[in-house]
N, C-alpha and C positions, 0 to 999 in steps of 0.2 A: 752637296747632296749627291749621292751615288746614283748612277743611271740605272734604271730598271731593266732587267733582262726580259727577253721575249717570253721566257717561261713564266715570270712573275706577272707580266701584263696579261698573258693568257689565263692565268689563275684568277686574277682580279675580274676579268670579263666572265669567266665561268661562274664565279660566285655571284656576280651581279645578275647573271642570267637566272640564277636560282632565287633571286629576290632578296638577297642579303644586302643590308644597307652598307654604303661605302665606308661609313665610320667603323663598322664592325670588321669590314674587310681590311682596312688600314691597321686596325688593332691586331688582328690575327696574323697578318703577313709581315708585320713590323715595317710598314712603309708609311710615308707621309699621307695625311688625309687628303691633301691637295692632289697627289698622284692617284690615290684610290678613286676620288671623285671624278677625276679626268677620264680615267680608263673605264670606270664603271658607266659613266655617262655615254661614252662611245658605244658600249655594248647595249645599253637600254634605250638608246635613241630609236624611236620607231621608224621603220622604213616608210618612205612616202608612198601612199597608195593613191590610186586614181579616184577622183570624186565619184560618188555613186549617183546614178541618174535618178531624177525625181520620179516617183510613181505616176503613171498616167491616170488622170481623173477624167471620167466622161462627163460631158455637160448634161445637166438635168433635162429631162423631157418635159413637155408642157403639162402632163398629168402626174408628174412625180411630186412628192411633198416638198422637195428642195426648191422647186420652181415657184411655188405659191408662197413661200415664206416671206414675211415682211422684214425689212431691215429696220432695226430700232435706231432712232437718232442718238448719236453719242450725247451723253449727259455732260453738262458744263462742269469743269472741275471746280472744286471749292477754291475760293481765292486764298492763297497762302498768306498767313499773317507775317508781314515784314516787320522785323524788329532789329534793334541794335542793342548791344550789351555794353554797359558801363559799370564797372566794379561789381559784376555779377547781377546787376539789375537789368531786366528787359525793358526797353523803352520802345513804344510803338508810335506810329504817326497819330493814331487816334488819341493816345494819351496826351501827346503834345497839344493837339487841337482842343481837347477837353479842358486842359489846364489853362490854356490861353484865354478861354472864354471867361474864366473867373479871376484870373490873376491880373494885378495892376503892374504894368511894366516899370522897371527901374530905369535910371538914366543909363543910356548906352555909352560905353567908353570907346570901343573900337569895332567889335564884331557884333552884328545883330541879325535877327531873322524876323521876317514879317509873317505873323500867324493871325488870322482872323482880323486883318486890317490894323493890327497893332505891331509896333516895332519893339522887340524884346532883346535884351542882352542874351547871348547864347547860353551862358552859364546859368542864368536865372531860370530860363524855361526848361532846360534839360534837368536841372536839379529838382525842380518842382515835379516834372513828369516822371522822373525815375524813382522818386520817393526815397532817395538816398538820405540816411541820417545826416544832420548838419555837421557832425564831427568828421564824417568821411567826405562830405561834399567839398570841403576846402582842399582836398587832395587832387581833384581833377581840374584840368586847365581849360582854357577856351579852345585849345586845339582838340581836346577830347570831346568837348561839346560840339564843336564844328564837325568832327568826324561822325558823331551820332546823327546830327541833323542832315548831313549830306547823304548818309546811308538811308535815311528816311525820306530822301528826295525833297528836302527843303532847300531853298536858296539862301545861303548865308552871304551877307553883304558887309563890306568894310565901310564904316562911316567916318566922316571927319571927326576928329577928337572933340568930345564934349557935346555931341548932338543930343 
């Protein structure tokens, strides 16, 4: 790549000063876009200015309306709904707890979660709470179910085989 002359660099900076985009400058002067951006950027870089001093505000007097104003207590933010996503289905902690109240636990093989005083296999409870169709439920693993449960702040335990 040929080195740019001072004259071409000056022209790039002049055009950049007029607000012409670097891509157009590169096209019109037959230079690389990289060079045009580099030298146009040098021209358009704003000089550093000193920070402006904040305006002075006088304190309110005892009889001014600002002095009498009551400060409203901040409202409590609404609790955000925590959920995990499994195959496009949103699973919430409340859904897990609601399903656990009516579901009969199957035999636990290795990974389990205790919900409502019952020990559930992780896949069973997550599949029921997520309402994933049975044909798709076979495609998620206990690792997927464990990820969902830990995101919802449930403690997943490893049990001895066949508990």
